[in-house]
C-alpha positions as a Python dict, from the first residue, in 0.01 Angstrom:
ca = {
    (1, 'M'): (0, 0, 0),
    (2, 'N'): (-180, 298, -83),
    (3, 'N'): (-14, 547, -20),
    (4, 'K'): (-227, 870, -177),
    (5, 'T'): (-379, 1128, -21),
    (6, 'P'): (-757, 1109, 52),
    (7, 'R'): (-928, 1448, -77),
    (8, 'L'): (-1269, 1545, -16),
    (9, 'S'): (-1558, 1578, -315),
    (10, 'L'): (-1651, 1914, -427),
    (11, 'P'): (-2012, 1816, -240),
    (12, 'L'): (-1880, 1741, 91),
    (13, 'T'): (-1654, 2078, 57),
    (14, 'L'): (-1919, 2281, -16),
    (15, 'L'): (-2135, 2181, 254),
    (16, 'M'): (-1836, 2244, 480),
    (17, 'I'): (-1821, 2567, 386),
    (18, 'G'): (-2204, 2549, 438),
    (19, 'L'): (-2178, 2441, 814),
    (20, 'I'): (-1872, 2715, 867),
    (21, 'A'): (-2075, 2987, 747),
    (22, 'L'): (-2382, 2908, 946),
    (23, 'T'): (-2186, 2967, 1248),
    (24, 'F'): (-2157, 3298, 1149),
    (25, 'V'): (-2496, 3395, 1149),
    (26, 'P'): (-2692, 3620, 1424),
    (27, 'F'): (-2894, 3490, 1632),
    (28, 'K'): (-3040, 3563, 2023),
    (29, 'V'): (-2904, 3381, 2286),
    (30, 'F'): (-3121, 3426, 2632),
    (31, 'S'): (-2930, 3410, 2939),
    (32, 'Q'): (-3179, 3487, 3152),
    (33, 'R'): (-3579, 3396, 3209),
    (34, 'L'): (-3726, 3695, 3386),
    (35, 'S'): (-4053, 3614, 3680),
    (36, 'G'): (-4292, 3880, 3598),
    (37, 'T'): (-4168, 4077, 3977),
    (38, 'E'): (-3776, 4093, 3809),
    (39, 'L'): (-3935, 4224, 3477),
    (40, 'K'): (-4074, 4522, 3661),
    (41, 'N'): (-3813, 4552, 3814),
    (42, 'M'): (-3573, 4568, 3498),
    (43, 'L'): (-3804, 4843, 3324),
    (44, 'S'): (-3815, 5081, 3600),
    (45, 'H'): (-3407, 5108, 3567),
    (46, 'P'): (-3442, 5196, 3134),
    (47, 'E'): (-3087, 5352, 3135),
    (48, 'L'): (-2920, 4984, 3144),
    (49, 'I'): (-3154, 4887, 2835),
    (50, 'R'): (-3051, 4960, 2466),
    (51, 'E'): (-3349, 4796, 2333),
    (52, 'V'): (-3639, 4572, 2351),
    (53, 'T'): (-3822, 4348, 2123),
    (54, 'I'): (-4189, 4192, 2136),
    (55, 'E'): (-4264, 3892, 1975),
    (56, 'V'): (-4616, 3887, 1935),
    (57, 'N'): (-4791, 3552, 1882),
    (58, 'A'): (-5073, 3480, 1662),
    (59, 'N'): (-5342, 3560, 1803),
    (60, 'N'): (-5219, 3895, 1916),
    (61, 'D'): (-5297, 3811, 2360),
    (62, 'A'): (-4993, 3679, 2430),
    (63, 'G'): (-4592, 3714, 2346),
    (64, 'E'): (-4241, 3765, 2423),
    (65, 'I'): (-4089, 4051, 2540),
    (66, 'I'): (-3698, 4032, 2467),
    (67, 'I'): (-3443, 4251, 2637),
    (68, 'F'): (-3160, 4375, 2540),
    (69, 'L'): (-2868, 4518, 2744),
    (70, 'N'): (-2605, 4786, 2719),
    (71, 'D'): (-2353, 4550, 2833),
    (72, 'N'): (-2482, 4319, 2565),
    (73, 'K'): (-2662, 4054, 2707),
    (74, 'S'): (-2971, 3990, 2666),
    (75, 'V'): (-3309, 3905, 2910),
    (76, 'K'): (-3652, 3727, 2841),
    (77, 'A'): (-4040, 3676, 2993),
    (78, 'T'): (-4368, 3538, 2909),
    (79, 'I'): (-4594, 3846, 2912),
    (80, 'V'): (-4963, 3866, 2883),
    (81, 'D'): (-5098, 4146, 2809),
    (82, 'I'): (-4909, 4358, 2579),
    (83, 'P'): (-5068, 4685, 2473),
    (84, 'Q'): (-4961, 4747, 2927),
    (85, 'Y'): (-4609, 4680, 2834),
    (86, 'E'): (-4608, 4944, 2587),
    (87, 'L'): (-4728, 5208, 2758),
    (88, 'M'): (-4506, 5157, 3001),
    (89, 'L'): (-4217, 5138, 2760),
    (90, 'E'): (-4319, 5482, 2625),
    (91, 'D'): (-4371, 5603, 2979),
    (92, 'M'): (-3973, 5539, 3050),
    (93, 'G'): (-3886, 5664, 2646),
    (94, 'I'): (-3809, 5282, 2594),
    (95, 'T'): (-3738, 5184, 2218),
    (96, 'Y'): (-3941, 4925, 2147),
    (97, 'T'): (-4032, 4689, 1808),
    (98, 'I'): (-4327, 4458, 1767),
    (99, 'E'): (-4266, 4072, 1549),
    (100, 'P'): (-4445, 3827, 1495),
    (101, 'A'): (-4319, 3535, 1717),
    (102, 'S'): (-4074, 3282, 1537),
    (103, 'D'): (-4144, 2945, 1413),
    (104, 'G'): (-3948, 2683, 1702),
    (105, 'F'): (-3758, 2482, 1448),
    (106, 'I'): (-3605, 2771, 1271),
    (107, 'S'): (-3469, 2889, 1667),
    (108, 'M'): (-3387, 2606, 1658),
    (109, 'L'): (-3221, 2540, 1352),
    (110, 'P'): (-2904, 2770, 1463),
    (111, 'T'): (-2790, 2461, 1734),
    (112, 'I'): (-2879, 2173, 1533),
    (113, 'M'): (-2652, 2346, 1292),
    (114, 'S'): (-2342, 2363, 1549),
    (115, 'I'): (-2400, 1966, 1636),
    (116, 'L'): (-2447, 1876, 1303),
    (117, 'M'): (-2116, 2035, 1139),
    (118, 'M'): (-1925, 1886, 1519),
    (119, 'F'): (-2057, 1518, 1370),
    (120, 'F'): (-1968, 1604, 1012),
    (121, 'F'): (-1557, 1740, 1088),
    (122, 'L'): (-1519, 1420, 1362),
    (123, 'M'): (-1643, 1201, 1040),
    (124, 'M'): (-1429, 1379, 841),
    (125, 'I'): (-1134, 1291, 1047),
    (126, 'L'): (-1183, 966, 1082),
    (127, 'N'): (-1274, 918, 733),
    (128, 'L'): (-880, 1065, 697),
    (129, 'R'): (-723, 866, 959),
    (130, 'G'): (-827, 595, 795),
    (131, 'G'): (-795, 640, 451),
    (132, 'G'): (-422, 589, 400),
    (133, 'G'): (-330, 320, 579),
    (134, 'G'): (-621, 70, 604),
    (135, 'A'): (-724, -106, 885),
    (136, 'N'): (-405, -12, 1114),
    (137, 'A'): (-395, 301, 1041),
    (138, 'K'): (-821, 406, 1172),
    (139, 'L'): (-832, 636, 1439),
    (140, 'M'): (-1063, 400, 1666),
    (141, 'N'): (-954, 39, 1461),
    (142, 'F'): (-756, 12, 1858),
    (143, 'G'): (-832, -394, 1825),
    (144, 'K'): (-625, -456, 1508),
    (145, 'S'): (-346, -571, 1474),
    (146, 'R'): (-15, -371, 1390),
    (147, 'A'): (176, -655, 1251),
    (148, 'R'): (384, -556, 959),
    (149, 'L'): (365, -862, 711),
    (150, 'A'): (610, -919, 471),
    (151, 'E'): (578, -1178, 199),
    (152, 'D'): (946, -1159, 146),
    (153, 'S'): (1236, -1082, 482),
    (154, 'G'): (1494, -1027, 227),
    (155, 'V'): (1791, -1216, 472),
    (156, 'N'): (1823, -1648, 428),
    (157, 'F'): (2153, -1713, 636),
    (158, 'S'): (2371, -1634, 394),
    (159, 'N'): (2404, -1264, 519),
    (160, 'V'): (2394, -1427, 905),
    (161, 'A'): (2759, -1413, 999),
    (162, 'G'): (2925, -1601, 1309),
    (163, 'M'): (2599, -1696, 1459),
    (164, 'E'): (2655, -2131, 1354),
    (165, 'E'): (2514, -2262, 1593),
    (166, 'E'): (2273, -2066, 1657),
    (167, 'K'): (2176, -2129, 1263),
    (168, 'E'): (2174, -2467, 1295),
    (169, 'E'): (1907, -2490, 1564),
    (170, 'L'): (1684, -2284, 1344),
    (171, 'K'): (1730, -2434, 1109),
    (172, 'E'): (1545, -2733, 1264),
    (173, 'I'): (1218, -2441, 1236),
    (174, 'V'): (1334, -2386, 878),
    (175, 'E'): (1258, -2792, 764),
    (176, 'F'): (916, -2775, 979),
    (177, 'L'): (797, -2470, 795),
    (178, 'K'): (918, -2645, 398),
    (179, 'H'): (768, -2951, 495),
    (180, 'P'): (528, -2985, 797),
    (181, 'I'): (394, -3342, 677),
    (182, 'K'): (761, -3573, 703),
    (183, 'F'): (718, -3411, 1096),
    (184, 'R'): (357, -3540, 1139),
    (185, 'D'): (392, -3842, 972),
    (186, 'M'): (653, -3979, 1231),
    (187, 'G'): (473, -3825, 1495),
    (188, 'A'): (654, -3562, 1588),
    (189, 'R'): (541, -3270, 1700),
    (190, 'I'): (632, -2920, 1538),
    (191, 'P'): (801, -2666, 1752),
    (192, 'K'): (529, -2330, 1872),
    (193, 'G'): (812, -2075, 1963),
    (194, 'V'): (1104, -2013, 1997),
    (195, 'I'): (1314, -1737, 2256),
    (196, 'L'): (1618, -1594, 2118),
    (197, 'V'): (1742, -1502, 2456),
    (198, 'G'): (2049, -1233, 2381),
    (199, 'S'): (2257, -884, 2451),
    (200, 'P'): (2127, -543, 2289),
    (201, 'G'): (2287, -594, 1940),
    (202, 'T'): (2377, -944, 1893),
    (203, 'G'): (2116, -1009, 1614),
    (204, 'K'): (1868, -1147, 1715),
    (205, 'T'): (1629, -966, 1436),
    (206, 'L'): (1860, -1062, 1193),
    (207, 'L'): (1866, -1438, 1319),
    (208, 'A'): (1444, -1398, 1270),
    (209, 'K'): (1420, -1238, 963),
    (210, 'A'): (1705, -1474, 838),
    (211, 'T'): (1493, -1815, 988),
    (212, 'A'): (1184, -1645, 763),
    (213, 'G'): (1377, -1606, 425),
    (214, 'E'): (1472, -1905, 482),
    (215, 'A'): (1175, -2060, 452),
    (216, 'N'): (1050, -1887, 253),
    (217, 'V'): (713, -1735, 386),
    (218, 'P'): (527, -1446, 533),
    (219, 'F'): (668, -1258, 827),
    (220, 'Y'): (479, -1056, 1045),
    (221, 'S'): (663, -880, 1279),
    (222, 'I'): (593, -678, 1540),
    (223, 'S'): (708, -573, 1870),
    (224, 'G'): (575, -575, 2252),
    (225, 'S'): (473, -243, 2356),
    (226, 'D'): (288, -262, 2071),
    (227, 'F'): (-6, -477, 2210),
    (228, 'V'): (-24, -266, 2508),
    (229, 'E'): (-256, 59, 2530),
    (230, 'M'): (-469, 238, 2765),
    (231, 'Y'): (-777, 98, 2709),
    (232, 'V'): (-839, -244, 2848),
    (233, 'G'): (-906, -552, 2609),
    (234, 'V'): (-692, -363, 2342),
    (235, 'G'): (-424, -595, 2402),
    (236, 'A'): (-606, -894, 2378),
    (237, 'A'): (-763, -812, 2083),
    (238, 'R'): (-454, -729, 1866),
    (239, 'V'): (-362, -1096, 1984),
    (240, 'R'): (-692, -1247, 1829),
    (241, 'D'): (-649, -1086, 1561),
    (242, 'L'): (-273, -1125, 1490),
    (243, 'F'): (-342, -1459, 1478),
    (244, 'G'): (-588, -1449, 1280),
    (245, 'E'): (-438, -1295, 1050),
    (246, 'A'): (-147, -1554, 1072),
    (247, 'K'): (-405, -1856, 1017),
    (248, 'K'): (-499, -1662, 715),
    (249, 'N'): (-87, -1722, 588),
    (250, 'S'): (13, -2020, 772),
    (251, 'P'): (223, -2123, 698),
    (252, 'C'): (450, -1838, 867),
    (253, 'I'): (656, -1677, 1140),
    (254, 'I'): (522, -1482, 1393),
    (255, 'F'): (800, -1241, 1524),
    (256, 'I'): (702, -1066, 1888),
    (257, 'D'): (1043, -812, 1932),
    (258, 'E'): (1109, -698, 2293),
    (259, 'I'): (878, -984, 2443),
    (260, 'D'): (959, -835, 2818),
    (261, 'A'): (755, -540, 2747),
    (262, 'V'): (434, -787, 2716),
    (263, 'A'): (537, -1114, 2901),
    (264, 'R'): (645, -1051, 3247),
    (265, 'R'): (581, -1237, 3522),
    (266, 'R'): (244, -1194, 3633),
    (267, 'G'): (80, -1096, 4019),
    (268, 'T'): (376, -872, 4077),
    (269, 'G'): (451, -538, 4053),
    (270, 'V'): (280, -207, 4141),
    (271, 'G'): (9, -317, 3860),
    (272, 'G'): (-152, -615, 4010),
    (273, 'S'): (-272, -922, 3866),
    (274, 'H'): (-577, -733, 3626),
    (275, 'D'): (-380, -488, 3436),
    (276, 'E'): (-428, -495, 3104),
    (277, 'R'): (-52, -650, 3015),
    (278, 'E'): (-120, -900, 3193),
    (279, 'Q'): (-470, -960, 2985),
    (280, 'T'): (-278, -921, 2680),
    (281, 'L'): (-21, -1203, 2829),
    (282, 'N'): (-321, -1468, 2872),
    (283, 'Q'): (-474, -1381, 2533),
    (284, 'M'): (-139, -1517, 2422),
    (285, 'L'): (-109, -1790, 2631),
    (286, 'V'): (-416, -1885, 2484),
    (287, 'E'): (-306, -1824, 2166),
    (288, 'M'): (37, -2009, 2183),
    (289, 'D'): (-85, -2301, 2352),
    (290, 'G'): (-460, -2361, 2429),
    (291, 'F'): (-773, -2525, 2295),
    (292, 'A'): (-777, -2302, 1955),
    (293, 'Q'): (-525, -2491, 1691),
    (294, 'N'): (-246, -2273, 1500),
    (295, 'Q'): (-87, -2540, 1295),
    (296, 'G'): (192, -2381, 1067),
    (297, 'I'): (262, -2114, 1270),
    (298, 'I'): (551, -2042, 1487),
    (299, 'V'): (618, -1784, 1667),
    (300, 'M'): (956, -1601, 1702),
    (301, 'A'): (1040, -1381, 2025),
    (302, 'A'): (1319, -1207, 2113),
    (303, 'T'): (1439, -1084, 2477),
    (304, 'N'): (1704, -950, 2690),
    (305, 'R'): (1540, -1001, 2953),
    (306, 'V'): (1452, -1362, 2975),
    (307, 'D'): (1501, -1393, 3373),
    (308, 'I'): (1187, -1153, 3402),
    (309, 'L'): (884, -1370, 3205),
    (310, 'D'): (604, -1536, 3280),
    (311, 'P'): (673, -1907, 3327),
    (312, 'A'): (423, -2012, 3163),
    (313, 'I'): (516, -1821, 2867),
    (314, 'M'): (870, -2019, 2857),
    (315, 'R'): (723, -2396, 2900),
    (316, 'P'): (717, -2656, 2640),
    (317, 'G'): (443, -2590, 2445),
    (318, 'R'): (465, -2243, 2414),
    (319, 'F'): (805, -2139, 2364),
    (320, 'D'): (924, -2512, 2300),
    (321, 'R'): (1280, -2383, 2222),
    (322, 'K'): (1535, -2150, 2384),
    (323, 'V'): (1844, -2057, 2190),
    (324, 'T'): (2108, -1819, 2311),
    (325, 'V'): (2286, -1528, 2133),
    (326, 'G'): (2574, -1409, 2253),
    (327, 'K'): (2805, -1179, 2215),
    (328, 'P'): (3081, -1323, 1903),
    (329, 'D'): (3416, -1456, 1962),
    (330, 'V'): (3722, -1350, 1764),
    (331, 'K'): (3678, -1577, 1468),
    (332, 'A'): (3230, -1504, 1475),
    (333, 'R'): (3385, -1151, 1404),
    (334, 'E'): (3624, -1156, 1256),
    (335, 'E'): (3359, -1346, 1006),
    (336, 'I'): (3121, -1079, 1111),
    (337, 'L'): (3347, -789, 971),
    (338, 'R'): (3391, -960, 598),
    (339, 'L'): (3046, -988, 571),
    (340, 'H'): (2996, -567, 611),
    (341, 'A'): (3288, -463, 499),
    (342, 'K'): (3168, -642, 131),
    (343, 'N'): (2975, -311, 24),
    (344, 'K'): (3266, -105, 130),
    (345, 'H'): (3624, 17, 5),
    (346, 'L'): (3902, -103, 214),
    (347, 'E'): (4305, -35, 175),
    (348, 'E'): (4531, -331, 115),
    (349, 'D'): (4690, -195, 507),
    (350, 'V'): (4339, -295, 644),
    (351, 'D'): (4388, -587, 903),
    (352, 'L'): (4047, -751, 967),
    (353, 'R'): (4188, -1037, 1175),
    (354, 'R'): (4401, -749, 1371),
    (355, 'V'): (4082, -626, 1373),
    (356, 'A'): (3877, -849, 1545),
    (357, 'Q'): (4120, -903, 1788),
    (358, 'T'): (4129, -604, 1947),
    (359, 'T'): (3747, -594, 1971),
    (360, 'A'): (3719, -819, 2178),
    (361, 'G'): (3343, -814, 2346),
    (362, 'F'): (3187, -621, 2059),
    (363, 'T'): (2814, -717, 1875),
    (364, 'G'): (2762, -781, 1572),
    (365, 'A'): (2578, -389, 1609),
    (366, 'D'): (2869, -228, 1714),
    (367, 'L'): (3106, -354, 1440),
    (368, 'E'): (2914, -291, 1202),
    (369, 'N'): (2870, 90, 1361),
    (370, 'L'): (3264, 30, 1370),
    (371, 'L'): (3343, -29, 973),
    (372, 'N'): (3051, 243, 943),
    (373, 'E'): (3235, 518, 1108),
    (374, 'A'): (3537, 455, 929),
    (375, 'A'): (3377, 469, 587),
    (376, 'I'): (3259, 803, 741),
    (377, 'A'): (3566, 953, 825),
    (378, 'A'): (3730, 848, 470),
    (379, 'T'): (3416, 1025, 343),
    (380, 'M'): (3475, 1422, 545),
    (381, 'D'): (3868, 1307, 429),
    (382, 'S'): (3783, 1294, 50),
    (383, 'R'): (3962, 958, 13),
    (384, 'E'): (3785, 654, -184),
    (385, 'L'): (3887, 389, 79),
    (386, 'V'): (3895, 335, 362),
    (387, 'C'): (4226, 265, 573),
    (388, 'Q'): (4384, 118, 923),
    (389, 'R'): (4422, 462, 1089),
    (390, 'D'): (3980, 541, 1033),
    (391, 'I'): (3910, 193, 1228),
    (392, 'N'): (4152, 279, 1434),
    (393, 'N'): (3975, 679, 1521),
    (394, 'A'): (3652, 417, 1512),
    (395, 'F'): (3751, 219, 1782),
    (396, 'I'): (3844, 456, 2007),
    (397, 'K'): (3581, 653, 1945),
    (398, 'A'): (3333, 338, 2002),
    (399, 'G'): (3506, 237, 2333),
    (400, 'I'): (3628, 595, 2459),
    (401, 'G'): (3492, 862, 2267),
    (402, 'T'): (3491, 1126, 2031),
    (403, 'E'): (3808, 1285, 2151),
    (404, 'K'): (3817, 1690, 2177),
    (405, 'K'): (4214, 1824, 2079),
    (406, 'S'): (4030, 2198, 2084),
    (407, 'R'): (4012, 2221, 2394),
    (408, 'V'): (4221, 2410, 2627),
    (409, 'I'): (4414, 2217, 2931),
    (410, 'S'): (4618, 2374, 3164),
    (411, 'E'): (4958, 2227, 3222),
    (412, 'R'): (4926, 2154, 3622),
    (413, 'D'): (4625, 1912, 3464),
    (414, 'K'): (4800, 1791, 3179),
    (415, 'K'): (5108, 1680, 3392),
    (416, 'I'): (4897, 1518, 3646),
    (417, 'T'): (4649, 1292, 3340),
    (418, 'A'): (5014, 1191, 3222),
    (419, 'Y'): (5121, 1072, 3601),
    (420, 'H'): (4741, 951, 3688),
    (421, 'E'): (4732, 748, 3306),
    (422, 'T'): (5092, 593, 3323),
    (423, 'G'): (5026, 434, 3661),
    (424, 'H'): (4687, 230, 3441),
    (425, 'A'): (4960, 214, 3203),
    (426, 'I'): (5214, 19, 3464),
    (427, 'L'): (4975, -246, 3601),
    (428, 'F'): (4850, -337, 3289),
    (429, 'H'): (5183, -367, 3085),
    (430, 'L'): (5354, -579, 3441),
    (431, 'L'): (5001, -805, 3523),
    (432, 'K'): (4956, -1033, 3261),
    (433, 'D'): (4583, -1066, 3329),
    (434, 'V'): (4497, -755, 3213),
    (435, 'G'): (4695, -613, 2976),
    (436, 'P'): (4904, -591, 2759),
    (437, 'V'): (4823, -160, 2705),
    (438, 'H'): (4706, -109, 2398),
    (439, 'I'): (4733, 288, 2371),
    (440, 'I'): (4770, 570, 2617),
    (441, 'S'): (4589, 906, 2549),
    (442, 'I'): (4562, 1260, 2745),
    (443, 'I'): (4341, 1383, 2501),
    (444, 'P'): (4033, 1504, 2677),
    (445, 'T'): (3731, 1226, 2586),
    (446, 'G'): (3335, 1319, 2463),
    (447, 'D'): (3300, 1149, 2818),
    (448, 'G'): (3438, 1403, 3048),
    (449, 'A'): (3733, 1197, 3124),
    (450, 'A'): (4090, 1368, 3118),
    (451, 'G'): (4243, 1087, 2962),
    (452, 'Y'): (4243, 709, 2845),
    (453, 'T'): (4495, 378, 2888),
    (454, 'M'): (4307, 153, 2706),
    (455, 'P'): (4476, -245, 2721),
    (456, 'L'): (4493, -492, 2475),
    (457, 'P'): (4404, -857, 2655),
    (458, 'D'): (4587, -1146, 2455),
    (459, 'S'): (4299, -1418, 2491),
    (460, 'E'): (3932, -1435, 2536),
    (461, 'D'): (3798, -1638, 2875),
    (462, 'Q'): (3472, -1791, 2889),
    (463, 'F'): (3575, -1732, 3310),
    (464, 'T'): (3731, -1521, 3511),
    (465, 'T'): (3922, -1640, 3775),
    (466, 'K'): (4033, -1510, 4174),
    (467, 'T'): (4353, -1384, 4000),
    (468, 'Q'): (4245, -1214, 3742),
    (469, 'L'): (3954, -968, 3958),
    (470, 'K'): (4271, -874, 4171),
    (471, 'H'): (4478, -739, 3916),
    (472, 'M'): (4169, -566, 3768),
    (473, 'M'): (4139, -441, 4086),
    (474, 'M'): (4533, -298, 4094),
    (475, 'A'): (4503, -202, 3776),
    (476, 'A'): (4272, 43, 3818),
    (477, 'M'): (4413, 205, 4120),
    (478, 'G'): (4716, 342, 3896),
    (479, 'G'): (4626, 632, 3852),
    (480, 'R'): (4477, 725, 4223),
    (481, 'I'): (4846, 533, 4308),
    (482, 'A'): (5077, 732, 4095),
    (483, 'E'): (4914, 1080, 4183),
    (484, 'E'): (4995, 1029, 4564),
    (485, 'L'): (5394, 963, 4497),
    (486, 'I'): (5441, 1268, 4227),
    (487, 'C'): (5152, 1484, 4319),
    (488, 'D'): (5112, 1643, 4682),
    (489, 'D'): (4822, 1555, 4678),
    (490, 'I'): (4553, 1353, 4515),
    (491, 'T'): (4224, 1453, 4276),
    (492, 'T'): (3888, 1412, 4197),
    (493, 'G'): (4000, 1224, 3873),
    (494, 'A'): (3956, 845, 4020),
    (495, 'S'): (3640, 817, 4110),
    (496, 'Q'): (3477, 569, 3905),
    (497, 'D'): (3789, 358, 3967),
    (498, 'I'): (3719, 343, 4300),
    (499, 'K'): (3361, 279, 4286),
    (500, 'Q'): (3449, 4, 3976),
    (501, 'V'): (3724, -202, 4274),
    (502, 'T'): (3434, -129, 4506),
    (503, 'G'): (3198, -290, 4241),
    (504, 'I'): (3490, -580, 4213),
    (505, 'A'): (3561, -595, 4553),
    (506, 'R'): (3230, -687, 4717),
    (507, 'A'): (3141, -950, 4405),
    (508, 'M'): (3417, -1100, 4526),
    (509, 'V'): (3224, -1153, 4834),
    (510, 'T'): (2875, -1144, 4819),
    (511, 'K'): (2863, -1345, 4490),
    (512, 'F'): (3159, -1575, 4362),
    (513, 'G'): (3306, -1734, 4691),
    (514, 'M'): (3603, -1572, 4666),
    (515, 'S'): (3662, -1443, 5027),
    (516, 'D'): (3872, -1688, 5272),
    (517, 'E'): (3670, -1476, 5589),
    (518, 'I'): (3302, -1524, 5453),
    (519, 'G'): (3336, -1850, 5283),
    (520, 'M'): (3109, -1981, 4981),
    (521, 'I'): (2792, -1797, 5055),
    (522, 'Y'): (2585, -1647, 4822),
    (523, 'C'): (2514, -1275, 5042),
    (524, 'E'): (2411, -1014, 4739),
    (525, 'E'): (2117, -842, 4846),
    (526, 'G'): (1846, -826, 4532),
    (527, 'S'): (1852, -507, 4335),
    (528, 'D'): (1588, -640, 4120),
    (529, 'D'): (1349, -312, 4053),
    (530, 'V'): (967, -350, 4085),
    (531, 'F'): (915, -199, 3760),
    (532, 'L'): (1074, -473, 3597),
    (533, 'G'): (764, -778, 3704),
    (534, 'Y'): (940, -834, 4070),
    (535, 'D'): (777, -816, 4395),
    (536, 'I'): (736, -492, 4558),
    (537, 'A'): (931, -584, 4855),
    (538, 'H'): (1245, -769, 4892),
    (539, 'T'): (1392, -854, 5233),
    (540, 'K'): (1795, -943, 5269),
    (541, 'N'): (1908, -1282, 5269),
    (542, 'Y'): (2175, -1233, 5550),
    (543, 'G'): (2157, -1091, 5881),
    (544, 'D'): (2336, -751, 6002),
    (545, 'N'): (2649, -940, 6156),
    (546, 'M'): (2685, -1094, 5804),
    (547, 'L'): (2687, -717, 5665),
    (548, 'S'): (2967, -577, 5899),
    (549, 'R'): (3149, -858, 5784),
    (550, 'I'): (3099, -836, 5387),
    (551, 'D'): (3204, -463, 5540),
    (552, 'N'): (3534, -567, 5668),
    (553, 'E'): (3600, -810, 5376),
    (554, 'V'): (3553, -556, 5129),
    (555, 'K'): (3757, -336, 5288),
    (556, 'R'): (4034, -540, 5339),
    (557, 'L'): (4091, -713, 4934),
    (558, 'V'): (4091, -374, 4827),
    (559, 'D'): (4329, -234, 5084),
    (560, 'E'): (4549, -556, 5017),
    (561, 'S'): (4529, -486, 4646),
    (562, 'Y'): (4611, -140, 4680),
    (563, 'R'): (4971, -239, 4851),
    (564, 'E'): (5040, -495, 4635),
    (565, 'A'): (5039, -224, 4285),
    (566, 'K'): (5156, 74, 4515),
    (567, 'K'): (5509, -226, 4587),
    (568, 'L'): (5477, -240, 4172),
    (569, 'I'): (5437, 112, 4074),
    (570, 'M'): (5720, 247, 4312),
    (571, 'E'): (5951, -85, 4164),
    (572, 'N'): (5871, 113, 3799),
    (573, 'M'): (5942, 480, 3965),
    (574, 'D'): (6125, 624, 3593),
    (575, 'V'): (5924, 416, 3365),
    (576, 'L'): (5594, 657, 3571),
    (577, 'E'): (5822, 1000, 3517),
    (578, 'A'): (5988, 862, 3107),
    (579, 'S'): (5628, 781, 2964),
    (580, 'C'): (5497, 1158, 3220),
    (581, 'K'): (5791, 1296, 2950),
    (582, 'L'): (5706, 1131, 2678),
    (583, 'L'): (5357, 1174, 2688),
    (584, 'I'): (5316, 1589, 2766),
    (585, 'E'): (5501, 1600, 2432),
    (586, 'K'): (5271, 1363, 2230),
    (587, 'E'): (4938, 1356, 2404),
    (588, 'K'): (4886, 1046, 2251),
    (589, 'I'): (5147, 726, 2287),
    (590, 'T'): (5073, 333, 2122),
    (591, 'G'): (5155, 33, 2332),
    (592, 'E'): (5439, -73, 2181),
    (593, 'E'): (5584, 283, 2237),
    (594, 'F'): (5585, 204, 2599),
    (595, 'A'): (5677, -135, 2625),
    (596, 'E'): (6043, 30, 2504),
    (597, 'L'): (5986, 197, 2783),
    (598, 'F'): (6040, -92, 3019),
    (599, 'S'): (6321, -248, 2801),
    (600, 'N'): (6520, 65, 2857),
    (601, 'K'): (6523, 38, 3163),
}
């Protein structure tokens, strides 16, 4: 790519200066043309007139009279009897001059030069915009694709950790790209598209790059939003241009990140069925599996909203393969941590296996960020090695938020927070489906929380049972229950806990069929937004009578969990008092210190 700044040549520079100078040349601008009667009325008020110019034609029998007024305006009129007007001006005492009429072209020259100057500046801007970056940098070149071509992605499967099954699925694509003739001889059709589906940060883009690097083929990368413009037809033109360029470099991979920006369901939402996005999608459908043959081109796409994609693009013949990229398990997390730790200097006390066990639910991006934050902390402390404490602090920073140790907290608020967090911790410790406790802190965090209790589940279950959901509700209620038992009043600190409890209980009733009263009926009201690609109108799939029954059942589950949680905390009031005292003294205690309180009991 040529990154040199475009420069204007000397003749163009001089021309530009000349055109600018011409704009400062004075020329007459007439605000109004007068009739004969209006002219005589004007001349009868000499106090309004500054000067007069009479332009005489070649025959000296007619001309133009130009009157310059005191308010810097000017008027113009055609006259025939020039001597009569000369006498009139002399009688009025008005100063005047007689000049030969100017040539029509010369009088129009300033206007012509102004138009040429504007045209010149427009062309200059277009050249400057187009000179530095090729076709996709030109201002008016909307129809060109904005895809970036990488001959070598620089990444292969060895740079991807923790996704063995996903890599196995994509190895077939690599073989298709390397040896297409072998599959054609067998009568196998080469897949035309692979869509990677997964949560943000799970490594979908990295997998696509690794596939291109493993196959050693050109890699075109573009975002779905790069196709859509405010101008109708631009997106379809860019799709045609992208596939046209890819044909010249086949076999190759076209990677469309966030494809849901352009491939949402047609005929839904507020845009109707004729907007620019749908025209772009129609062109993409044709290019992937239409009349044109795109041999050797494999389209890979990534999205975390596969549910809103148009069914036409998900059928076989377009996106033949759907590869789900999920969050890594404990083994995969350890592999990812070891991959990202290769270029970092770690102390011997760092236990990546233990870090992998404590980071349940983290994606690959989260784990990379965790080690990066730890390395930053070690660097800020002027240390050469990253220790386990740096990783633990980074884990709290990523999961809870930055601790605000300098914030001044009153003794009353500190005591309420200590009881609140201990209430959570007691239930986390006693209810094995949600515990044990990892850290308890009454140090405020960046998200506005006055403290936090961090559990550390022993296992990662694929399915959540009814008992686990009930225990989650009970643990969330522990803070409010502790406040009620110890303090004379309750606070607003449990608002998020109440929201969480209500959400779990409603999901148990309406989605999971875990209510004996309602039974196994799906009653969840659609909450899909029209702007996410769904229909404008939503209707409830149950009646008003069912709605009342749902509310009653949700309240019953919440009240039942509340009673059981309160009973457990009342049985461990001595632990509640001891933990509160220890928290006020140390501000943060570990799970081992908290468990020791139960041992002493």
